[in-house]
Structure formats: C-alpha cells, structure tokens
Biotite code that builds the C-alpha atoms (Angstrom):
import biotite.structure as struc

atoms = struc.array([
    struc.Atom([94.057, 85.726, 92.805], chain_id="A", res_id=1, res_name="MET", atom_name="CA", element="C"),
    struc.Atom([93.765, 82.736, 90.085], chain_id="A", res_id=2, res_name="THR", atom_name="CA", element="C"),
    struc.Atom([96.650, 81.131, 88.645], chain_id="A", res_id=3, res_name="ALA", atom_name="CA", element="C"),
    struc.Atom([96.237, 82.929, 85.259], chain_id="A", res_id=4, res_name="GLU", atom_name="CA", element="C"),
    struc.Atom([95.901, 86.356, 87.031], chain_id="A", res_id=5, res_name="MET", atom_name="CA", element="C"),
    struc.Atom([99.479, 85.352, 88.953], chain_id="A", res_id=6, res_name="VAL", atom_name="CA", element="C"),
    struc.Atom([101.020, 84.501, 85.562], chain_id="A", res_id=7, res_name="LEU", atom_name="CA", element="C"),
    struc.Atom([99.423, 87.937, 84.068], chain_id="A", res_id=8, res_name="TRP", atom_name="CA", element="C"),
    struc.Atom([100.900, 89.942, 87.020], chain_id="A", res_id=9, res_name="ALA", atom_name="CA", element="C"),
    struc.Atom([104.136, 88.119, 86.674], chain_id="A", res_id=10, res_name="GLY", atom_name="CA", element="C"),
    struc.Atom([104.604, 88.525, 82.903], chain_id="A", res_id=11, res_name="ALA", atom_name="CA", element="C"),
    struc.Atom([103.764, 92.302, 83.365], chain_id="A", res_id=12, res_name="ALA", atom_name="CA", element="C"),
    struc.Atom([106.395, 92.854, 86.343], chain_id="A", res_id=13, res_name="ALA", atom_name="CA", element="C"),
    struc.Atom([109.306, 90.846, 84.419], chain_id="A", res_id=14, res_name="CYS", atom_name="CA", element="C"),
    struc.Atom([108.416, 93.456, 81.467], chain_id="A", res_id=15, res_name="ALA", atom_name="CA", element="C"),
    struc.Atom([108.392, 96.231, 83.426], chain_id="A", res_id=16, res_name="LEU", atom_name="CA", element="C"),
    struc.Atom([111.626, 95.399, 85.060], chain_id="A", res_id=17, res_name="ILE", atom_name="CA", element="C"),
    struc.Atom([113.283, 94.619, 81.547], chain_id="A", res_id=18, res_name="TYR", atom_name="CA", element="C"),
    struc.Atom([112.271, 97.761, 80.475], chain_id="A", res_id=19, res_name="LEU", atom_name="CA", element="C"),
    struc.Atom([114.739, 99.379, 82.822], chain_id="A", res_id=20, res_name="LEU", atom_name="CA", element="C"),
    struc.Atom([117.537, 97.166, 81.753], chain_id="A", res_id=21, res_name="LEU", atom_name="CA", element="C"),
    struc.Atom([116.832, 97.242, 78.048], chain_id="A", res_id=22, res_name="ALA", atom_name="CA", element="C"),
    struc.Atom([119.583, 99.419, 77.092], chain_id="A", res_id=23, res_name="ALA", atom_name="CA", element="C"),
    struc.Atom([121.999, 97.603, 79.421], chain_id="A", res_id=24, res_name="GLN", atom_name="CA", element="C"),
    struc.Atom([124.584, 94.787, 77.861], chain_id="A", res_id=25, res_name="PRO", atom_name="CA", element="C"),
    struc.Atom([123.612, 91.270, 77.537], chain_id="A", res_id=26, res_name="PRO", atom_name="CA", element="C"),
    struc.Atom([123.642, 89.471, 80.921], chain_id="A", res_id=27, res_name="GLY", atom_name="CA", element="C"),
    struc.Atom([122.033, 86.252, 82.586], chain_id="A", res_id=28, res_name="VAL", atom_name="CA", element="C"),
    struc.Atom([118.993, 88.283, 84.708], chain_id="A", res_id=29, res_name="LEU", atom_name="CA", element="C"),
    struc.Atom([118.283, 90.500, 81.172], chain_id="A", res_id=30, res_name="ARG", atom_name="CA", element="C"),
    struc.Atom([117.979, 87.312, 79.500], chain_id="A", res_id=31, res_name="SER", atom_name="CA", element="C"),
    struc.Atom([115.801, 85.777, 81.945], chain_id="A", res_id=32, res_name="LEU", atom_name="CA", element="C"),
    struc.Atom([113.294, 88.817, 82.549], chain_id="A", res_id=33, res_name="LEU", atom_name="CA", element="C"),
    struc.Atom([112.993, 89.010, 78.489], chain_id="A", res_id=34, res_name="LYS", atom_name="CA", element="C"),
    struc.Atom([112.019, 85.442, 78.196], chain_id="A", res_id=35, res_name="THR", atom_name="CA", element="C"),
    struc.Atom([109.848, 85.052, 81.049], chain_id="A", res_id=36, res_name="ALA", atom_name="CA", element="C"),
    struc.Atom([107.850, 88.156, 79.978], chain_id="A", res_id=37, res_name="SER", atom_name="CA", element="C"),
    struc.Atom([106.240, 86.341, 77.352], chain_id="A", res_id=38, res_name="VAL", atom_name="CA", element="C"),
    struc.Atom([106.861, 82.834, 78.139], chain_id="A", res_id=39, res_name="ALA", atom_name="CA", element="C"),
    struc.Atom([104.590, 83.065, 81.407], chain_id="A", res_id=40, res_name="LEU", atom_name="CA", element="C"),
    struc.Atom([101.896, 84.770, 78.746], chain_id="A", res_id=41, res_name="LEU", atom_name="CA", element="C"),
    struc.Atom([102.103, 81.366, 76.743], chain_id="A", res_id=42, res_name="ALA", atom_name="CA", element="C"),
    struc.Atom([101.731, 79.508, 80.152], chain_id="A", res_id=43, res_name="LEU", atom_name="CA", element="C"),
    struc.Atom([98.389, 81.923, 80.768], chain_id="A", res_id=44, res_name="ALA", atom_name="CA", element="C"),
    struc.Atom([97.070, 80.985, 77.336], chain_id="A", res_id=45, res_name="ALA", atom_name="CA", element="C"),
    struc.Atom([97.291, 77.427, 78.209], chain_id="A", res_id=46, res_name="LEU", atom_name="CA", element="C"),
    struc.Atom([95.436, 77.835, 81.682], chain_id="A", res_id=47, res_name="LEU", atom_name="CA", element="C"),
    struc.Atom([93.066, 80.298, 80.070], chain_id="A", res_id=48, res_name="LEU", atom_name="CA", element="C"),
    struc.Atom([92.139, 77.955, 77.186], chain_id="A", res_id=49, res_name="GLY", atom_name="CA", element="C"),
    struc.Atom([93.178, 80.201, 74.399], chain_id="A", res_id=50, res_name="ALA", atom_name="CA", element="C"),
    struc.Atom([93.447, 78.599, 71.209], chain_id="A", res_id=51, res_name="PRO", atom_name="CA", element="C"),
    struc.Atom([96.579, 76.285, 71.044], chain_id="A", res_id=52, res_name="TRP", atom_name="CA", element="C"),
    struc.Atom([98.353, 78.243, 68.425], chain_id="A", res_id=53, res_name="LEU", atom_name="CA", element="C"),
    struc.Atom([98.514, 81.138, 70.130], chain_id="A", res_id=54, res_name="LEU", atom_name="CA", element="C"),
    struc.Atom([100.479, 79.728, 72.970], chain_id="A", res_id=55, res_name="ALA", atom_name="CA", element="C"),
    struc.Atom([102.762, 78.201, 70.405], chain_id="A", res_id=56, res_name="VAL", atom_name="CA", element="C"),
    struc.Atom([103.082, 81.809, 69.046], chain_id="A", res_id=57, res_name="ALA", atom_name="CA", element="C"),
    struc.Atom([103.864, 83.124, 71.952], chain_id="A", res_id=58, res_name="LEU", atom_name="CA", element="C"),
    struc.Atom([106.068, 80.614, 73.165], chain_id="A", res_id=59, res_name="GLY", atom_name="CA", element="C"),
    struc.Atom([108.146, 80.966, 69.915], chain_id="A", res_id=60, res_name="LEU", atom_name="CA", element="C"),
    struc.Atom([108.313, 84.539, 70.617], chain_id="A", res_id=61, res_name="CYS", atom_name="CA", element="C"),
    struc.Atom([109.700, 84.123, 74.287], chain_id="A", res_id=62, res_name="ALA", atom_name="CA", element="C"),
    struc.Atom([112.376, 81.614, 72.310], chain_id="A", res_id=63, res_name="LEU", atom_name="CA", element="C"),
    struc.Atom([113.252, 84.296, 70.203], chain_id="A", res_id=64, res_name="GLY", atom_name="CA", element="C"),
    struc.Atom([113.575, 86.813, 72.943], chain_id="A", res_id=65, res_name="ASP", atom_name="CA", element="C"),
    struc.Atom([116.018, 84.557, 74.420], chain_id="A", res_id=66, res_name="LEU", atom_name="CA", element="C"),
    struc.Atom([118.204, 84.194, 71.439], chain_id="A", res_id=67, res_name="PHE", atom_name="CA", element="C"),
    struc.Atom([117.931, 87.894, 70.737], chain_id="A", res_id=68, res_name="LEU", atom_name="CA", element="C"),
    struc.Atom([118.929, 88.818, 74.529], chain_id="A", res_id=69, res_name="SER", atom_name="CA", element="C"),
    struc.Atom([122.284, 86.872, 73.853], chain_id="A", res_id=70, res_name="ARG", atom_name="CA", element="C"),
    struc.Atom([125.228, 88.487, 71.514], chain_id="A", res_id=71, res_name="ASP", atom_name="CA", element="C"),
    struc.Atom([126.520, 86.720, 68.239], chain_id="A", res_id=72, res_name="GLY", atom_name="CA", element="C"),
    struc.Atom([125.361, 86.215, 64.818], chain_id="A", res_id=73, res_name="GLU", atom_name="CA", element="C"),
    struc.Atom([124.318, 82.723, 65.853], chain_id="A", res_id=74, res_name="GLY", atom_name="CA", element="C"),
    struc.Atom([122.098, 83.940, 68.351], chain_id="A", res_id=75, res_name="ALA", atom_name="CA", element="C"),
    struc.Atom([120.872, 86.648, 66.025], chain_id="A", res_id=76, res_name="PHE", atom_name="CA", element="C"),
    struc.Atom([119.883, 84.195, 63.252], chain_id="A", res_id=77, res_name="MET", atom_name="CA", element="C"),
    struc.Atom([118.366, 81.821, 65.954], chain_id="A", res_id=78, res_name="ALA", atom_name="CA", element="C"),
    struc.Atom([116.424, 84.502, 67.288], chain_id="A", res_id=79, res_name="GLY", atom_name="CA", element="C"),
    struc.Atom([115.107, 85.829, 63.787], chain_id="A", res_id=80, res_name="VAL", atom_name="CA", element="C"),
    struc.Atom([114.096, 82.147, 62.994], chain_id="A", res_id=81, res_name="GLY", atom_name="CA", element="C"),
    struc.Atom([111.903, 81.661, 66.144], chain_id="A", res_id=82, res_name="ALA", atom_name="CA", element="C"),
    struc.Atom([110.156, 85.004, 65.522], chain_id="A", res_id=83, res_name="PHE", atom_name="CA", element="C"),
    struc.Atom([109.605, 84.129, 61.820], chain_id="A", res_id=84, res_name="ALA", atom_name="CA", element="C"),
    struc.Atom([107.850, 81.002, 62.990], chain_id="A", res_id=85, res_name="ALA", atom_name="CA", element="C"),
    struc.Atom([106.195, 82.804, 65.604], chain_id="A", res_id=86, res_name="GLY", atom_name="CA", element="C"),
    struc.Atom([104.637, 85.403, 63.101], chain_id="A", res_id=87, res_name="HIS", atom_name="CA", element="C"),
    struc.Atom([103.437, 82.449, 60.913], chain_id="A", res_id=88, res_name="LEU", atom_name="CA", element="C"),
    struc.Atom([101.941, 80.981, 63.633], chain_id="A", res_id=89, res_name="ALA", atom_name="CA", element="C"),
    struc.Atom([99.934, 84.191, 64.295], chain_id="A", res_id=90, res_name="TYR", atom_name="CA", element="C"),
    struc.Atom([99.017, 84.283, 60.792], chain_id="A", res_id=91, res_name="ALA", atom_name="CA", element="C"),
    struc.Atom([97.646, 80.680, 60.607], chain_id="A", res_id=92, res_name="VAL", atom_name="CA", element="C"),
    struc.Atom([95.818, 81.525, 63.965], chain_id="A", res_id=93, res_name="LEU", atom_name="CA", element="C"),
    struc.Atom([94.169, 84.396, 62.570], chain_id="A", res_id=94, res_name="PHE", atom_name="CA", element="C"),
    struc.Atom([93.279, 82.576, 59.089], chain_id="A", res_id=95, res_name="LEU", atom_name="CA", element="C"),
    struc.Atom([91.676, 79.593, 60.833], chain_id="A", res_id=96, res_name="THR", atom_name="CA", element="C"),
    struc.Atom([89.261, 81.420, 63.099], chain_id="A", res_id=97, res_name="ARG", atom_name="CA", element="C"),
    struc.Atom([85.630, 81.006, 62.146], chain_id="A", res_id=98, res_name="GLY", atom_name="CA", element="C"),
    struc.Atom([85.118, 84.619, 61.625], chain_id="A", res_id=99, res_name="ASP", atom_name="CA", element="C"),
    struc.Atom([88.083, 85.158, 59.610], chain_id="A", res_id=100, res_name="SER", atom_name="CA", element="C"),
    struc.Atom([86.958, 86.567, 56.182], chain_id="A", res_id=101, res_name="ASP", atom_name="CA", element="C"),
    struc.Atom([90.039, 86.878, 53.565], chain_id="A", res_id=102, res_name="PRO", atom_name="CA", element="C"),
    struc.Atom([87.316, 88.860, 51.389], chain_id="A", res_id=103, res_name="VAL", atom_name="CA", element="C"),
    struc.Atom([87.960, 91.613, 53.612], chain_id="A", res_id=104, res_name="GLN", atom_name="CA", element="C"),
    struc.Atom([91.394, 91.973, 51.929], chain_id="A", res_id=105, res_name="LEU", atom_name="CA", element="C"),
    struc.Atom([89.597, 92.923, 48.515], chain_id="A", res_id=106, res_name="LEU", atom_name="CA", element="C"),
    struc.Atom([87.141, 95.512, 50.308], chain_id="A", res_id=107, res_name="GLN", atom_name="CA", element="C"),
    struc.Atom([87.699, 98.842, 51.854], chain_id="A", res_id=108, res_name="MET", atom_name="CA", element="C"),
    struc.Atom([89.375, 99.288, 54.247], chain_id="A", res_id=109, res_name="PRO", atom_name="CA", element="C"),
    struc.Atom([91.128, 96.150, 54.084], chain_id="A", res_id=110, res_name="GLY", atom_name="CA", element="C"),
    struc.Atom([92.463, 96.780, 50.546], chain_id="A", res_id=111, res_name="ILE", atom_name="CA", element="C"),
    struc.Atom([93.982, 99.875, 51.189], chain_id="A", res_id=112, res_name="ALA", atom_name="CA", element="C"),
    struc.Atom([95.722, 98.945, 54.327], chain_id="A", res_id=113, res_name="ILE", atom_name="CA", element="C"),
    struc.Atom([97.076, 95.687, 52.593], chain_id="A", res_id=114, res_name="ALA", atom_name="CA", element="C"),
    struc.Atom([98.683, 98.005, 49.740], chain_id="A", res_id=115, res_name="ALA", atom_name="CA", element="C"),
    struc.Atom([100.157, 100.100, 52.127], chain_id="A", res_id=116, res_name="ALA", atom_name="CA", element="C"),
    struc.Atom([101.683, 97.032, 53.823], chain_id="A", res_id=117, res_name="LEU", atom_name="CA", element="C"),
    struc.Atom([102.933, 95.878, 50.285], chain_id="A", res_id=118, res_name="LEU", atom_name="CA", element="C"),
    struc.Atom([104.590, 99.213, 49.878], chain_id="A", res_id=119, res_name="VAL", atom_name="CA", element="C"),
    struc.Atom([105.990, 99.037, 53.156], chain_id="A", res_id=120, res_name="LEU", atom_name="CA", element="C"),
    struc.Atom([107.568, 95.995, 52.593], chain_id="A", res_id=121, res_name="GLY", atom_name="CA", element="C"),
    struc.Atom([109.187, 97.187, 49.259], chain_id="A", res_id=122, res_name="LEU", atom_name="CA", element="C"),
    struc.Atom([110.704, 100.319, 51.133], chain_id="A", res_id=123, res_name="VAL", atom_name="CA", element="C"),
    struc.Atom([111.853, 97.979, 53.979], chain_id="A", res_id=124, res_name="MET", atom_name="CA", element="C"),
    struc.Atom([113.657, 95.794, 51.581], chain_id="A", res_id=125, res_name="ALA", atom_name="CA", element="C"),
    struc.Atom([114.839, 98.638, 49.309], chain_id="A", res_id=126, res_name="ARG", atom_name="CA", element="C"),
    struc.Atom([116.643, 100.272, 52.992], chain_id="A", res_id=127, res_name="ILE", atom_name="CA", element="C"),
    struc.Atom([117.833, 97.130, 54.284], chain_id="A", res_id=128, res_name="LEU", atom_name="CA", element="C"),
    struc.Atom([118.848, 94.911, 51.562], chain_id="A", res_id=129, res_name="ALA", atom_name="CA", element="C"),
    struc.Atom([122.225, 97.001, 50.998], chain_id="A", res_id=130, res_name="PRO", atom_name="CA", element="C"),
    struc.Atom([122.785, 97.291, 54.708], chain_id="A", res_id=131, res_name="ARG", atom_name="CA", element="C"),
    struc.Atom([122.096, 94.004, 55.997], chain_id="A", res_id=132, res_name="ALA", atom_name="CA", element="C"),
    struc.Atom([125.426, 92.434, 54.632], chain_id="A", res_id=133, res_name="GLY", atom_name="CA", element="C"),
    struc.Atom([125.991, 88.672, 54.865], chain_id="A", res_id=134, res_name="ALA", atom_name="CA", element="C"),
    struc.Atom([122.256, 88.626, 56.677], chain_id="A", res_id=135, res_name="LEU", atom_name="CA", element="C"),
    struc.Atom([120.612, 90.082, 53.578], chain_id="A", res_id=136, res_name="LYS", atom_name="CA", element="C"),
    struc.Atom([118.846, 86.941, 52.715], chain_id="A", res_id=137, res_name="GLY", atom_name="CA", element="C"),
    struc.Atom([117.173, 86.121, 55.874], chain_id="A", res_id=138, res_name="PRO", atom_name="CA", element="C"),
    struc.Atom([116.269, 89.759, 56.447], chain_id="A", res_id=139, res_name="VAL", atom_name="CA", element="C"),
    struc.Atom([114.575, 89.913, 53.071], chain_id="A", res_id=140, res_name="LEU", atom_name="CA", element="C"),
    struc.Atom([112.739, 86.756, 53.798], chain_id="A", res_id=141, res_name="ALA", atom_name="CA", element="C"),
    struc.Atom([111.283, 88.014, 57.221], chain_id="A", res_id=142, res_name="TYR", atom_name="CA", element="C"),
    struc.Atom([109.803, 91.423, 55.665], chain_id="A", res_id=143, res_name="ILE", atom_name="CA", element="C"),
    struc.Atom([106.886, 89.250, 53.933], chain_id="A", res_id=144, res_name="PRO", atom_name="CA", element="C"),
    struc.Atom([106.633, 87.113, 56.841], chain_id="A", res_id=145, res_name="ILE", atom_name="CA", element="C"),
    struc.Atom([105.959, 90.126, 59.293], chain_id="A", res_id=146, res_name="ILE", atom_name="CA", element="C"),
    struc.Atom([103.731, 91.942, 56.874], chain_id="A", res_id=147, res_name="LEU", atom_name="CA", element="C"),
    struc.Atom([101.910, 88.635, 55.970], chain_id="A", res_id=148, res_name="GLY", atom_name="CA", element="C"),
    struc.Atom([101.015, 88.334, 59.543], chain_id="A", res_id=149, res_name="MET", atom_name="CA", element="C"),
    struc.Atom([99.563, 91.879, 59.557], chain_id="A", res_id=150, res_name="GLY", atom_name="CA", element="C"),
    struc.Atom([97.602, 91.054, 56.164], chain_id="A", res_id=151, res_name="ALA", atom_name="CA", element="C"),
    struc.Atom([96.373, 88.163, 58.162], chain_id="A", res_id=152, res_name="ALA", atom_name="CA", element="C"),
    struc.Atom([95.075, 90.085, 61.039], chain_id="A", res_id=153, res_name="ALA", atom_name="CA", element="C"),
    struc.Atom([93.148, 92.153, 58.693], chain_id="A", res_id=154, res_name="LEU", atom_name="CA", element="C"),
    struc.Atom([90.786, 89.185, 58.074], chain_id="A", res_id=155, res_name="THR", atom_name="CA", element="C"),
    struc.Atom([89.352, 89.379, 61.271], chain_id="A", res_id=156, res_name="LEU", atom_name="CA", element="C"),
    struc.Atom([86.599, 91.880, 62.813], chain_id="A", res_id=157, res_name="PRO", atom_name="CA", element="C"),
    struc.Atom([88.296, 95.199, 63.840], chain_id="A", res_id=158, res_name="PHE", atom_name="CA", element="C"),
    struc.Atom([86.479, 94.739, 66.862], chain_id="A", res_id=159, res_name="GLY", atom_name="CA", element="C"),
    struc.Atom([89.208, 92.182, 68.082], chain_id="A", res_id=160, res_name="TYR", atom_name="CA", element="C"),
    struc.Atom([91.931, 94.955, 68.117], chain_id="A", res_id=161, res_name="TRP", atom_name="CA", element="C"),
    struc.Atom([93.940, 92.194, 66.708], chain_id="A", res_id=162, res_name="VAL", atom_name="CA", element="C"),
    struc.Atom([95.236, 94.607, 64.104], chain_id="A", res_id=163, res_name="PHE", atom_name="CA", element="C"),
    struc.Atom([96.357, 97.075, 66.276], chain_id="A", res_id=164, res_name="ALA", atom_name="CA", element="C"),
    struc.Atom([98.461, 94.425, 68.158], chain_id="A", res_id=165, res_name="ALA", atom_name="CA", element="C"),
    struc.Atom([99.834, 93.407, 64.628], chain_id="A", res_id=166, res_name="ALA", atom_name="CA", element="C"),
    struc.Atom([100.674, 96.739, 64.272], chain_id="A", res_id=167, res_name="CYS", atom_name="CA", element="C"),
    struc.Atom([102.630, 97.152, 67.234], chain_id="A", res_id=168, res_name="ALA", atom_name="CA", element="C"),
    struc.Atom([104.189, 94.129, 66.724], chain_id="A", res_id=169, res_name="PHE", atom_name="CA", element="C"),
    struc.Atom([105.416, 95.082, 62.954], chain_id="A", res_id=170, res_name="MET", atom_name="CA", element="C"),
    struc.Atom([106.390, 98.461, 64.212], chain_id="A", res_id=171, res_name="LEU", atom_name="CA", element="C"),
    struc.Atom([109.044, 96.870, 66.883], chain_id="A", res_id=172, res_name="SER", atom_name="CA", element="C"),
    struc.Atom([110.345, 94.876, 64.122], chain_id="A", res_id=173, res_name="ASP", atom_name="CA", element="C"),
    struc.Atom([111.159, 97.763, 62.077], chain_id="A", res_id=174, res_name="MET", atom_name="CA", element="C"),
    struc.Atom([112.314, 100.105, 64.675], chain_id="A", res_id=175, res_name="VAL", atom_name="CA", element="C"),
    struc.Atom([114.664, 97.128, 65.666], chain_id="A", res_id=176, res_name="LEU", atom_name="CA", element="C"),
    struc.Atom([115.712, 96.551, 62.228], chain_id="A", res_id=177, res_name="ALA", atom_name="CA", element="C"),
    struc.Atom([116.572, 100.254, 61.810], chain_id="A", res_id=178, res_name="ALA", atom_name="CA", element="C"),
    struc.Atom([118.553, 100.362, 64.897], chain_id="A", res_id=179, res_name="GLU", atom_name="CA", element="C"),
    struc.Atom([120.608, 97.073, 63.795], chain_id="A", res_id=180, res_name="THR", atom_name="CA", element="C"),
    struc.Atom([121.345, 97.889, 60.319], chain_id="A", res_id=181, res_name="PHE", atom_name="CA", element="C"),
    struc.Atom([120.830, 101.465, 59.571], chain_id="A", res_id=182, res_name="VAL", atom_name="CA", element="C"),
    struc.Atom([121.397, 103.732, 62.636], chain_id="A", res_id=183, res_name="LEU", atom_name="CA", element="C"),
    struc.Atom([125.249, 104.361, 62.963], chain_id="A", res_id=184, res_name="PRO", atom_name="CA", element="C"),
    struc.Atom([126.774, 103.149, 66.294], chain_id="A", res_id=185, res_name="ASP", atom_name="CA", element="C"),
    struc.Atom([127.038, 106.609, 67.652], chain_id="A", res_id=186, res_name="ASP", atom_name="CA", element="C"),
    struc.Atom([123.670, 107.840, 66.527], chain_id="A", res_id=187, res_name="HIS", atom_name="CA", element="C"),
    struc.Atom([121.519, 109.840, 69.372], chain_id="A", res_id=188, res_name="ALA", atom_name="CA", element="C"),
    struc.Atom([118.408, 107.728, 68.912], chain_id="A", res_id=189, res_name="LEU", atom_name="CA", element="C"),
    struc.Atom([120.008, 104.514, 69.603], chain_id="A", res_id=190, res_name="ARG", atom_name="CA", element="C"),
    struc.Atom([119.757, 105.664, 73.367], chain_id="A", res_id=191, res_name="ARG", atom_name="CA", element="C"),
    struc.Atom([115.887, 105.406, 72.897], chain_id="A", res_id=192, res_name="ILE", atom_name="CA", element="C"),
    struc.Atom([115.288, 103.065, 70.528], chain_id="A", res_id=193, res_name="THR", atom_name="CA", element="C"),
    struc.Atom([115.276, 100.137, 73.136], chain_id="A", res_id=194, res_name="PRO", atom_name="CA", element="C"),
    struc.Atom([112.553, 101.723, 75.378], chain_id="A", res_id=195, res_name="PHE", atom_name="CA", element="C"),
    struc.Atom([110.364, 102.289, 72.131], chain_id="A", res_id=196, res_name="ALA", atom_name="CA", element="C"),
    struc.Atom([110.984, 98.490, 70.931], chain_id="A", res_id=197, res_name="VAL", atom_name="CA", element="C"),
    struc.Atom([110.118, 96.660, 74.039], chain_id="A", res_id=198, res_name="TRP", atom_name="CA", element="C"),
    struc.Atom([107.089, 98.313, 74.878], chain_id="A", res_id=199, res_name="PRO", atom_name="CA", element="C"),
    struc.Atom([105.495, 97.661, 71.449], chain_id="A", res_id=200, res_name="LEU", atom_name="CA", element="C"),
    struc.Atom([106.578, 94.269, 71.346], chain_id="A", res_id=201, res_name="TYR", atom_name="CA", element="C"),
    struc.Atom([105.173, 93.255, 74.933], chain_id="A", res_id=202, res_name="TRP", atom_name="CA", element="C"),
    struc.Atom([102.171, 95.380, 74.304], chain_id="A", res_id=203, res_name="GLY", atom_name="CA", element="C"),
    struc.Atom([101.397, 93.359, 70.946], chain_id="A", res_id=204, res_name="ALA", atom_name="CA", element="C"),
    struc.Atom([101.939, 89.888, 72.741], chain_id="A", res_id=205, res_name="GLN", atom_name="CA", element="C"),
    struc.Atom([99.575, 91.220, 75.744], chain_id="A", res_id=206, res_name="ALA", atom_name="CA", element="C"),
    struc.Atom([97.154, 92.312, 73.137], chain_id="A", res_id=207, res_name="GLY", atom_name="CA", element="C"),
    struc.Atom([97.069, 89.123, 71.285], chain_id="A", res_id=208, res_name="PHE", atom_name="CA", element="C"),
    struc.Atom([96.354, 87.070, 74.412], chain_id="A", res_id=209, res_name="LEU", atom_name="CA", element="C"),
    struc.Atom([93.812, 89.490, 75.723], chain_id="A", res_id=210, res_name="ALA", atom_name="CA", element="C"),
    struc.Atom([91.896, 89.149, 72.423], chain_id="A", res_id=211, res_name="ALA", atom_name="CA", element="C"),
    struc.Atom([92.022, 85.375, 72.185], chain_id="A", res_id=212, res_name="PHE", atom_name="CA", element="C"),
    struc.Atom([91.454, 84.410, 76.008], chain_id="A", res_id=213, res_name="SER", atom_name="CA", element="C"),
])
C-alpha cells in the first residue's frame, strides 16, 4: 500500500470515527479526529502532486475544523476565518485551471445555476441577519464567499464533478448555519444536524481531492 493510500485510508477512518462522536460535547479526541480527517487529505494532496492550492485549501479547512471543534466565540470566529480563506483558496484554484472558462457563467446552464446561487444568498442573508446578533457582520460576509466558491466551480467542465463537491460543501455550511443561528436549542432537528453536516462536508473535501489528483 502506497503512502498516499495510507493517508486516504487514515482520513476516511478518522472521518468515520468522528461521525460517531459528532453529537458529543467538545473534547481532545473529538478535535483530533475532526482535524486529522481533512489534514490527512491535505498531506495526500501534496504526495499525489495535486495543485498546491488544493493542499492549501484543505489545510485551511482542517484548521477551521480544529477551531470549530472547540467552544467559545473566539474559536468560532477563528474557524469562520479559516473556512472563509479555504473557500477563497478553492475559488482561486478553480478559476486558475487551464480548462476554467468563466464564459460558462453567462451560458446555460451556468447562468441559471449562478442566478439560483444569488437568490439563495439573498434568502440566507434575510434569514440569518436578524438572528446572528454580534456575529452579523462576519456571517453576512461569509455568505458571498461560500457562494462565490460555488460559482467558480461552474467555470470548470462538469465532468470533473467539482460542482457537485462544491454543492455538498455549501450545503454543509447552510445546515451548520441553521443549527447555529436558526434552530431553537430544544428543536428535534438538532439531534440529526451533526450527522448531516459531517458527511456532506468531508465528502466535499474528499471529492475535491479525487477530482484534482
């Protein structure tokens, strides 16, 4: 088994074990598993000779995982910052590929999907703005960043499945935002949201690595 395969297997194992602990309170083991699940993918990207921006994006997401696995507003803000940087790194990666064609955003189906993303962003802002409290500014700034990453994925050939991974990433962010700012503490959906966010999120990171390596 090659080193790359070992890293893939390790990342998948950590992700699976973390899924079993996703609804548990913050702890050292939980933080290590969550961070390693994506950090190992970043190392695999380096060994596979994938674009360096992919390794950077995965590394930033792993850092965001570390922060968001801890309690407190400071850790939350650091996590949001790391993930925003990760989204931007992905967007630059997509737009700088040789086969990236921004003109696709002005043609069908790209223009329709981009318009849907714009509407989605406006709806998210309308829902989250009155509920985010002191975090309103960072939350509103994060929305165009994540949707911009999705729009950037539309410039690549659909055969890459990059946009599918981008959609999973965006959806994981939306579910997490709903859990954090919208759902009451005693809402029944809170029992399942962690188990929805993690497969979508980790699957997106693994999908990006598979597409570019």
